[in-house]
N, C-alpha and C positions, 0 to 999 in steps of 0.2 A: 761779471757777476754782481759787482758792487753797483754798476750803473743801472742794472735792472732793479735792484732793491731800492736804489735812490729814486728812480722814476715812479715806482709804486708808492713809496713814502711821500713823494712830492704830490702825487695825485690825492692821497688820503689825507695828509696833514701838511699843507704847503708851508706853513711857518716853521714847523719842526724840521722840515727837510732842509732848510737853509743851514742849520747846525750840522746836519749829517753831511751836506755838501762840503762845508768848510773842513770837517774832520777828515773827509776823504781826500781833499785837495791839498791839505797841509803836508803830508808825507811825500806827495808827488812833487810839490814845489821844492821841498828841502832836498830830495834826491836829485832833482834837476840842477840845483845850485851846486851840489857836491860834484856831480858829473861834469858840470861846466867848467870846473877848475882844472880839468885835464888840459894839457898843452895843445894849442892849435886846433886843427880840424877835428881831432879826436874828441875834444871837449864838446863841440857842437853835435857830433854824431852820437855821443853818449847821452847828451841832454835831450835829444829829440823824442825818444819814447816816453819820457816823463811828461813833456809838454803835450804830446798827443793824448796821453791818458788823462791828463788834467783837463784838456779841452772836452773829452768825452764825458767826464764827470759833470762838468758845468752844463753841457748840452742836454744830458739826460735829466738833470734836475729841472732845468728850465722847461723842457718838454712836458714833464709831468705837471708842473704848475700851470703851464699854458693849457693843457688838456683839462685840468680841473676848472679853470676859469671859463672854458667854453661850455661846461655842463649847465643844463637849464635848471639846476636845483637852487 
């Protein structure tokens, strides 16, 4: 849901969307750091969903800005 809102915001207001992207990425990175402190493989397994979600947030923000830059306006 957040990725869809971010993509729309990036299309409408590209500069403002960078702040939104950072705001959505920060809790994910902190969650991944905490999950990564679990011992052994368990830490890597627990960290993976946070990294995947963080990658999706960055990808949707950049896709919205890229779509905006291709508009003929």
